[in-house]
N, C-alpha and C positions, 0 to 999 in steps of 0.2 A: 333373398338377394343379399350378398355380402358387399361391404364397402369397396373391396378391391375390384369389383366389377364396374363401379360407377365413379370411382375417385382415383385420380392419378396424381403423380408428383407435380405435373404441370399446372394442376389446379391449386397449388399452394403458394401463398404470398407470405413469406416469413417476416416481412418487415413493412407492414402497412404504415403509410405516412399520413393518413387522414387525420383531420382535427375535428370532424363532426360525423354524425350518423350518415348524412347524405354522401359525404366523401368516402366513408368506409364502404357503403353499398357500391358506389362507383368503382372503387379499387377492386372489390371482390368480383364484380361483373366483368371488369376488364381482364382479370386473372383468368376467368373461364374462357373468355373470347380469345385471348392470347394462347390459351391452352388448346384451342382447336374447335371450340364449340361455335358453330355459325348461327348466331342469333342477333337480333337487333338490340343494341345497347339500351336505347331509350325505352323500348317496350318492356324489357326486363326491369329496368329502374322503376317504371310506372307500376308494374305488378308488385314489386317489393314495397314501394311506398304505400300503395293501397293496403297491403297487409299490415304495415306498420301503423297506419291510421286506425286499424281495429284495436291495436294494443301493441306495445313494444315487444319485440322479440328478444330484447335484452332481459334474460331470465335471472340475473343476479350472479354473484360470485365471479364477476369479470367475464361473463359468457354471453354471447348473443347467437341466436340461430335464425337469422333471416331466411324466409322461405316463401315460395310462391309457385303457382301453376302456370306453365307456359304451353300454349296449344301447339306451337311449332316443334316442341321436343318429342323425340321418340323414346327416350330413356331418361331416368332420373340422373341428375348431375349433382355431385357434392364437391364444394370447394372449401378450403380452409384459409383463414387469414389470422395473423398475429400482429398485435401492436405492442411494441415494447413499452411505450409511454402510457397507453390506455387512451380510450376515445369516449367522450361524453356520448351517451346513447339513450337516454331516458329509460334506463334499466329499472326493473322493479325495485331494486335496492338503492337506486340513486347513484350508484358507483360507476366508474368508467369500465369499459369493456376492453379486454386484452385478447380474448380468444373468440373467433368467429367461425362458425360452420354455416355456409350458404347452401341451401338445398333448393333445387329447382326440379319440378316434376311435370310430366305431361298431364294434361287436363283429366285423363281417364285413369289416373293411378292412385286414387285415394287410399286404398288399403296399403299398398307398398310404400307410399309416401309417408303415411303415419307410422308404419313399422320402422322405417329408417330414422324418422324424427325421434321416436321413442328410444331406439338403440343409441343414437348419438347423445341424447339426454342421459341415459343410463351410464354411458362411458364417462361423461363429464361430471358425474357425481363423485368420482374418485379424485380426491385432492391430489394424490401422488401423480395421477395422469396429467392433471392440469399443470402441476409443477414441472413435469418432464417437458410438456409442450412449451412452457415459458423459457426453459433453459436450453432447448435444442439448438444446435449450431447451424443446421442446414435444412434445405427443403427435403432432402432424402432422409435425414434423421426424423423430421416431423412425420413424413409419410410412414416410416417404419413404426414409430411410436403409436400412431393412430391405428394402423392395421393390426399391430400386436395387441392393442387394448381391446379392439373388437373381438379378437379371438378369445381373450380372457372373459369378456362379458357374455359370450354366447356358449362358452363351454360349461 
C-alpha cells in the first residue's frame, strides 16, 4: 500500500498552533476529522494518549509519529502536521517537534500498519526531505514533497 492511497491533502495541517503534546494531538485529530474521516474525537485522543503513555512517539530530530489502532476504521489513515515554532513533546532527544505524521490503523492491520510506520521512518531519515517539509509554502506543496519522497524511498 502506497501513501497516496491513504493520505490526502486534506489531512495536512501546515501550521499547527499547539503549544503542548496534547494540543498537537488534538489539532492532528481535528485535521483528519475535518478532512472527512467520521470518527469520535475523544476516542482517538484516548487511544493516542494510551500509546504515548507507553513511550513518546517523539523520535528525535524534530519528528513525532503518533499512532494508534482504531476499531471503527476500515483503512489506515495518515495525516501530517507542521509546527513552525516547534512543540515540546517529551521526545527522545528532549528537543521540540516540528514535523508530525499521525497514523491511525484498523485493529486488524498489524502488518500493514508496521510497514507504513517503517516507510515513514525511512523517509524521515533524509535530512533534505525534512528541510523541504519545513520550507514548503502550502498544503499542496507538502503533499507533493511527501508523495515524491515515498517514490524515492521505495524505488
